[in-house]
N, C-alpha and C positions, 0 to 999 in steps of 0.2 A: 481516355478523353471524354469531355462532356458532350454527350450526343444530343440530349434534349432537356428542356427546362419547362416546367409548368408552375405558374404562380397564381394563386387565387385568394382574393380578399386580403391583400397585404398593402397597407397604405392606400395610395391612389390607384393601385392595380386591382381591377375587379376580376379579370381573368386574362391570363397571358400564356400562350403556348408557342414555343419556338424550337426548331431543330438546328443543330450546329454542325459544322463540318470541320475537318482538320485544317491546319495552317493558321493564318493570321486573320483574326476578325476584329474589325473596329466597330465601336459603338459610339455614336454621336447623337446630339440632340440639344434642344434649347435648354437653358438653365431652368430647373424645376420640372422638366419633362418626366423625370422618374429614373434617371440613370442610377442615382444613389439607392433608390428603392430596390432595383434589381440586384445591386451589389449586396445590400443588406439581406435580401432574401437568400442569396447564395451563401452568405456567411451563416445565416440561420440554419440552412440545410447542413452546413458543415459543423454544427454544434455550437453556434454562437448563442448569446444571451436571448432568451425568449421574452421580449418586452410586449406587454399587452397593447402598448401604444402602436405597435406595428399593424394591428388588425384594422382593417378598413372600417370606417365609422358605420355603426348600425349592424355589423355582422357579429356572429358568435365565435367564429373560428377563422384562422388564416392557414393556408396550406402552401407548402413548397415541395415540389417533387422533381427529381432529375434522374436521367438514365446515363450511366457511364459505361463506355465500351473501351476496348483495347486497353485493358487494365495493365498496370505495371506489375512486376514481380512482387514489389513491396506491398501493394494493395491486395494482391491475391493471397499473400502470406498472412496479412492481418485479418482478412476475411476468413481464411481457413482456420486460423487460431480461434476465431469466434464461432466456428461451426457453420459458416455461411459459404455457400458455393455459388459462383456465377451461373446464369441460366445457360441454355444450350448454345446461345450465340455469344457467350463470354461476357455478358453484360450484368450489371447490377442496378437495381432501382433503389434510390434513397428518397424517403418521404418523411416530412416533419409537419405536424399540425400543432398550432398554438391556439389556446383558448383564451377568451377575454378575462378569465380568472388568473391569468399569468402562468398556467400550467401548460406543459407541452408533452407530446409523445412522438416517438421516432420509430421507423421501420426500415429494414434493409431487406430487399427481396421479400417483402411481406412479413418478415419476422420481426417482432418487437425487440428493440434494443435499448440499452441504457444510453444516457447522454455521453458518458465517458467512453463507451464503446464506439459510439458514433464519431466522436472526436478522434479516437485512435485510428479508425479506418479512413476518415475524411482527409486527414493530413497527408495521406498517400494518393488522394484523388485530385485535389485542387490546391493550388498555392495562390492566395490572394494578396496582392501588394498594392496598398493604397498609401495615402499620405501618412496615416498612422503607422503603417508597416515600414515606411521609409525611416521613421524615427528609430527603428531598431538599429540602424547604423550608428546611432548616437549612444546605444546601450552596449557598453564594453563587455557585458556578460555574454553577448551573442557571438563575439568574435571567435572564441575558441571553437564553437560548434560549426561556424562557417568555414574556418580553416580546416577542421577535421573532415567536413563534407568534401572539400576539395582534395584533401590528402588521401581520402579513402581509408581512414584509420578506424572505421567502425568496429571491426573484429579485434584489432589491437586494443582499442579503448575498452571494449567489453571485457577482455582478459584482465586489463588493469583494474577495472571497476570490481570485478569478482574478488580480486585480492584485497582491494581497498575496503570493500564491504566487510570482509573478515577482520581486517585491521580495526575498523571502526567498532565492530562488535566486541573485540578484545579490549579496546580502550573504554568502551561503555561499561563493560563488566568490571574493569579495574576501577573506574571512577565510582561505580556503585559501592564496591568494596572499600574504597578509600573514604567515601562519604559515610559509610556505616562502621568505620573502624572503632570510633568512640563508643557507639552503641554496642558493637560486638564485644568490646572489652567489659562494658557494664554487664552485658548478658552473661559473659563467662564468669565474672566475679559473683553474680547472683546465683548461677547454677552451682558453682563450687560451694557457696555457703549453704544452699539448700541440701545438697548431697551430704555435706559434713554434718548438718543439723540432724538429718535422719540417721546417719551412721553413728552419731554419738549415742543415740538410744538403742540402735541395732535391733530393731524389732524383727520377729520371725513371723512367717505367714500364719495367720490365725491365732497369734499369741494373745491378742486382746480378748478374744472369745474364751480361750482356755483359762486365762487368769480370772476373768469374771466368774466362770464356773467354779474355779478353785476357791475364790473368795467366799462364794455362797456356802460351799461345803465347810469351810473353816468356821464361818459365822454360825452354822447350824450343827456344829460338831457334836454337842451333847445329844441333840435329838436324833441324829443319825446313828450314834453309838447305841442309844437306848433301843431304838427300833430294830436295827440290824442284829443286835445281840439277842433280842427276844426271838427274832425269826430264826437265827442260827440255833439257839437252844431248842426251839420247838421242832426244828427239822432234824438236828443231829446232836446237839450239845448234851442233852439229857441222856443219862445212861440207859434208863429203862422206859421213860415216858415219851421219847422222841418219835417223830413220824417214821424216820428211817428204821428205828428199832422195831416198831410195830409191823412195818412192811416186811422186814426181814423175817420176823417170827411167823407172819401170816404165810409167806411163801414156803417156809420150812414145814409148816403144818400141813400144807396141801401136797407137798411133794410125794409122801408115802401113798397118797390116794390116786396117783397118776395111773398106776397099773389097774386100779379097780374102776376108775371113772375116766374115760378118755377125754371128756370135756375139761378135766382139771388142768391138763398141760398148758393150754393157751392162757388160762387164767393165771397160772403160775408165772408164765413168761411176761404177762402184762404187769404183774406185781413187781417182778425183778426190774423190768424196764422203768417203771415209775420210780423204783428205788434209786436206780443209777441217775436218772434225770434230776430227782430231788437232791441227791447228794451233790451233783454239780452245782445246782442252784445254791445249796447251803454254803459251799466253798466260795462262790462268788459274793454272796452276802457277807461272808466272813472277811473277804478282802476289802469290801467297802467299809467294814467296821474299823479297819486300821486307820487311824487318824494321822494327819500330817504331824510329823515330829517337830517339836519345838514349841516355843511360846506362841499361842494363837494371836495375841495382840501384836507381837513383833512380825509374825508372818503376814497379818492383815496390813500392817503399816507398810511392809515391803511391797506387797501386791498393789496397794492403793497408790504408792509412790510411782510404781511403773505404769499403772493405768493412767495416772495424771500426766505422765510424760507422753503416753500414747495420745491422750486427749488433745494435748497441745499440737502434736504432729497432725492429728486429724483435722483440726481447725485450719491448719495451713495448707495441707496437701491432699486431704481426702477424707471421706466419711468412715472408712475402715482402714485397718492396718494393711490389708491387701491392696487397697487403693493408694495408700501412702507408698508402699513398695513399688507399685506400678509407676507412680509419679517419679520415684527415684530412678527407675530404669530409663524412663523417657528423658529425664534430665541428663543422665549419663550419655545417652545417644546424642542429644543436642550438643553437649559439651565436646564430644568426640568430633562431631561435624564441624563445630566452630574451630576446634584446634586444627582440624584438617584444612581449614580455609587458608592458613598460612602457606600450605603446600599449593593450594589453588592459585593464590596470588603469585607465588614464584613461577608456577607453570604458565600463568597468563602473561607475566612479564617476559618470559622467554619467548612465548608465542608472538607477543607484540613486537619484540625485537626482530624476530625472523620475518614476520609479515611486513614490517616497516622496511626492512632491507629489500625484500622482494618487490614491494610496491615502488620503492625508489628506483630499483633497476628497470622496472617496466615504464616508470614515468620518464626516465632518461631516454629510453628507446622511443617513446612518444615524442619527446622533445626533439630528438634528431630528425624524426619524420616530419614534424611540424616545421622545423627550420628549413628543411629542404623544400617543402611545399610552399612555405611563405615566400621564398625567393621567386618561385614560378608564378605564384598568384599575383604578387605585386607587379611583376613584369607584364603579365597579361592584362591586368586591370589598367595599368598605365597606358598600354597600347590602345585600349578602347577609349580611355579618357582623352588621350591625344586626338584620336579620331573624332570624338564628340566635342571638338573645339575648346579643349582646355590645354593649349599649347605649352604652358609653363608648369604644368602639373607635376608634382612629385608625390607618389603614393608609396607608402611602405607598410609592411606587416612586421611588427616587432614581436619577437617571441623571447620572453625572459623567464629563465628558470628561477623559481622562488627559493630553491635550495633545500637542504635537508628537512627543515620543518615546514615546508610549503606544500605538502601533499594535500590534494583536494579530490573531490569525486571525479574531476575531469583531468587529473594529472597534477603536475607541479609548475605549470606555465601560466604566466600572464601574457595574454595576446592583446595587442593594441594596433588599431588601424590609424595611421597618422598621414596627414596630407598637407601640402602647401599648393595653393592654386595660382599663386603669383610669383614671378621671378624675385629672388632674394629673400623670400619668406622662409623661416625655419618650419619644417614639418611639425604640425601639432595635431592633437586629437580632433577628429572630424567635427565635434560639437563646437570647437573654437574657430574653425576656419571655413566651414562649408555653408554657402547660401542655399536657398531652396532649390534652385536650378542645379547647382553643383552636387547637392545631396542626391537629387533624383538621378542624375547621370551616373554618379558613383554607385548608387544602388543598382541601376540597370547593368552597369559594367560587371558588378559582382555576380548578378544573376546570369548574365551571359556566360561568364567563366564557369560558374557552378552548374550550368544547365546540362553539361555533358555527363555529370554524375548525379543529376537531380533524381529524386525518387518519385516526383509527381509528374504525370503526363500532361497536366493542364496548368497554365499560369495566367492569372488575370492581373493586369496593371491598370490602376486607376489614377488618371492624371499624371502619367509619367512625364508629361511635357511641362510640368510646373516650372515656371521661371525661365523657359527657353522659347524660342520662336525661330522662324526663318530656316536658315541652313542647318543650324544645330538640331532643330526639331526634325528636319528631314533625315539627318543622320541617325537620330534616335529611331525613326521609322525603319531605316535600313537594318539597324540592329535587332529590332523586333521581328522584322521579316526573316532575318538570318536565324534568330532564335526559333522561329516557328517551323524551321525545316526538321527539327527533331522533337519539338514540343508544341502542343496546341496553345496558341497565344491569343488572349483577348486584351484589347486596350480600350478603355473608356477615355476619350480624348476630346479636346477642343481644338486640336491642331489639324488643319487641312493637309499639311505636309506629311503627317503621320497617317491619317485616315486614308489618304489616296494610295498608300502603299499596301493596304490590306488586301487579302484574297476575297474577303467577304465584308460588306459594309452594312451594318444594321442601324436603322434610324429609330430612336426612341422619341415618341411624341405623346402629347396628351390631347384629349378631345372631350367634349361635353356630350353625355348621353343621359337622357331622361333627367336633366337638371343636375347631374353629378359628373365630376371630372374623373376621367379614366386615362390610364397610361396604356399606350399601345406600342407595338414593335413590328417593324417590317424590314424585309431584305430589299435593298435598293438595287435596281438595275443600273445600267450605265448612265442613262439620263437622270435617274434619281440621284446617283452619286454626284453628277455634275451640279444638280440643284443644291444638294446638301453642302458640297464643298464650296460652292459659290456663297452660300449663306454664311459659312464659317469665315470665309475670306472677306465678306462684305461688311458694309456699315448699315445705315438705315435702309438703304435700297441696294439691290444687287445690280451691278453694271455688267455690260457686255464684256468688258475687259476681265472682270472677275470670273465670268463664265468661261472665257477663253483660257484663263490661267488654270481653272479647274480642269478643263479638258487636257491642257498641256501636262498637268501633273499625272493624270491617268494614262495618257499616251506615252509619257516618258517613264512609266513605272517599270516596264519590262527591261528597257535599256538601262535604267538606273540600277535595278536589282541584279543585272547580269554580272556586274563587277563586285557584288557583295559577297 
């Protein structure tokens, strides 16, 4: 419940602090005294739009702060999810500050929070119902959630939505694949062409480098043969003048001296070692001397033709043959993935079919629950509307299944509230039949019925008496008093019949201080209530009969409420 409220520098309010109690609290005052400012301040605290025009003239910031106690389970859960715990007394403090640059900041128990988090928590703390909120009765989109709130189908709806979310994801992926099918086919065709283009040349890793080297050798064939032949002959080819011949003879000449001169043996080994190494070099030079067989011109033409084919591939797919082959491998992988997408589509269609069937089954279960709850809801609302002086009213809750293709995030039902207020009229949507007073009473009836399962411990009604007076207003007061037995109720009202039934009566007034208008608020004692009720009942002046009527309302309160 809302335990206390502090407002500073908001519109005509310079500084206002008030403590609240449980039960039914009425707020009254002259037109323009600041009742709407208090409501706007509370809405601001609950995450409403931060308008710089709300800040009191001449001030830099405006502040609203409230303490909430006796939190409901839903509020505690929302706070816990945000990592915020109530204080030792089970209370939370919510504060919001608005600057004249249009920016705002919010805190819960001193911890800075985002506006979205503030809204998530606040919706479980206070439910504000004004004339704009009454208009939600004309918005058919709200009917399903209202009916589900009464039916207690939150868990069942969550189960359906989990399946529906998977169904939507499968449909989204299928739509993406369908939209990209033409592009996929173009990509497949392009990849196949590129792979075939490379395969037609069939290059080998490093082949371009090898061919370039081979081409150089063929073009320098005579030079290579001349030089290598000379080296081979110098090392080995000449019978008597070659290096190997001289080394061999030198080693043979030293061998007989090995027994005479010990130092000769190592020298002989070195000569033999040099001989073996030079012989190996001579053989390798000889191998290089062997020229490529065939006509050099034909060989070069063949090599250049292949290098030209390589050059074309490099311009398209990479700077080297190795990069071209890497491109081909990647293209093959992409093609395989695209070919596999056919299997993906098939699997997704099967998944969509199964999920659709499961969602449909859950939607039908929701439908049955809603149909049953609709009968109970329309019966209870009708009873309250009859009590609130709508004797010919017919109120119905229609639940219509949209069928196989009608799955939505809230199920497959269209829910409609229809009503006729006069005898002989055909029930029609509320927007076509309800006057302001009828709409206010219908809204109150709905809230009274839903209050047993409401998630918020505090309800604020602004001008719930719109379009009604006298006996009907008194009955609205009875219903508010009845509602306050389980929920803290505030009513901003111009009706003495309603205000006199409250447990606490707060007067909102304005006064001039230091040349500026300020709004104040005070709790009325019995005589103060008589004065205020008399003012509401009176005209230009308050008469003795009006004061007596006010006293009668207060004195008859206990008796009147005893039967509620």
